[in-house]
C-alpha positions in Angstrom: 2.7 -6.2 -11.7 4.8 -4.8 -14.5 7.8 -6.7 -15.8 11.0 -4.9 -16.6 13.9 -6.2 -18.7 17.6 -5.4 -19.1 16.4 -3.1 -22.0 13.6 -1.3 -20.2 15.2 -1.0 -16.7 16.8 2.4 -17.1 13.6 4.0 -18.4 11.1 2.2 -16.1 13.1 2.2 -12.9 16.1 4.6 -12.8 14.3 7.4 -14.6 11.1 7.1 -12.5 9.8 10.1 -10.7 8.6 8.0 -7.8 10.5 5.2 -5.9 10.4 1.8 -7.6 10.6 -1.5 -5.8 12.1 -4.2 -8.1 11.3 -7.8 -7.2 14.1 -10.0 -8.7 12.5 -13.4 -9.1 12.5 -16.6 -11.1 9.6 -19.0 -12.0 11.1 -21.8 -10.0 11.6 -19.7 -6.8 8.9 -20.7 -4.3 10.0 -18.0 -1.7 9.5 -15.4 -4.5 5.9 -16.6 -4.9 5.5 -16.3 -1.1 6.5 -12.6 -0.9 4.6 -11.4 -4.0 1.4 -10.7 -2.0 3.3 -8.7 0.5 4.9 -6.5 -2.1 1.6 -6.1 -4.0 -0.1 -5.0 -0.8 2.6 -2.5 0.0 2.4 -1.0 -3.5 -1.4 -0.8 -3.4 -1.3 0.9 0.0 1.3 3.4 -1.2 -0.9 4.3 -4.2 1.0 6.7 -6.5 4.0 7.2 -4.1 5.6 3.9 -5.0 5.7 1.6 -8.0 6.3 -2.2 -8.0 7.9 -4.1 -10.9 9.6 -7.4 -11.2 12.5 -8.8 -13.2 12.9 -12.4 -14.2 16.6 -13.2 -13.5 16.6 -16.2 -15.8 15.8 -14.0 -18.8 17.7 -10.9 -17.8 21.3 -11.2 -16.7 22.9 -7.7 -16.9 20.8 -5.7 -14.4 20.9 -8.4 -11.7 24.7 -8.7 -12.1 25.1 -5.0 -11.9 23.3 -4.8 -8.6 24.7 -7.9 -7.0 21.7 -10.1 -7.1 23.1 -13.5 -6.2 20.2 -15.1 -4.3 16.4 -15.1 -4.6 14.3 -13.4 -3.7 16.1 -10.1 -3.7 14.1 -6.9 -3.5 15.7 -3.5 -4.2 14.0 -0.1 -3.8 15.3 2.5 -6.2 14.8 6.2 -5.7 16.2 9.1 -7.8 18.1 6.6 -10.0 19.9 4.9 -7.1 19.5 1.6 -5.1 18.4 2.8 -1.7 17.2 -0.3 0.2 17.9 -4.0 -0.4 16.2 -6.9 1.2 17.6 -10.4 0.6 15.4 -13.4 1.3 11.7 -13.9 2.1 10.4 -11.8 5.0 7.1 -10.5 6.4 5.2 -7.6 5.0 6.2 -5.6 8.1 9.9 -6.2 7.3 9.5 -4.8 3.8 7.4 -1.9 5.0 10.1 -1.0 7.5 12.9 -1.2 4.9 11.0 1.0 2.4 9.5 3.5 4.9 12.3 6.1 4.6 11.7 6.4 0.9 7.9 6.4 0.6 
């Protein structure tokens, strides 16, 4: 999974030609570890219709603040340069698939 930073976010996420799921995480966040396999599986199943990246909120403060990331895990799907779907907390793969389905 690719990492994005405050500096690369605009190019990697907002300017992407396909929807991008951003997993906001931290190394100490156990629920973040728990959902990573779900997100990876969704991205693999979606092939080239969806990208998955993650952002370490301990190392990047501007983007999480801009999009109201106050708890972890937070997962936001961006499409056409806009936040389109946000999921707070750890959930099942089916929950994420349902949240992202209108955009993939």
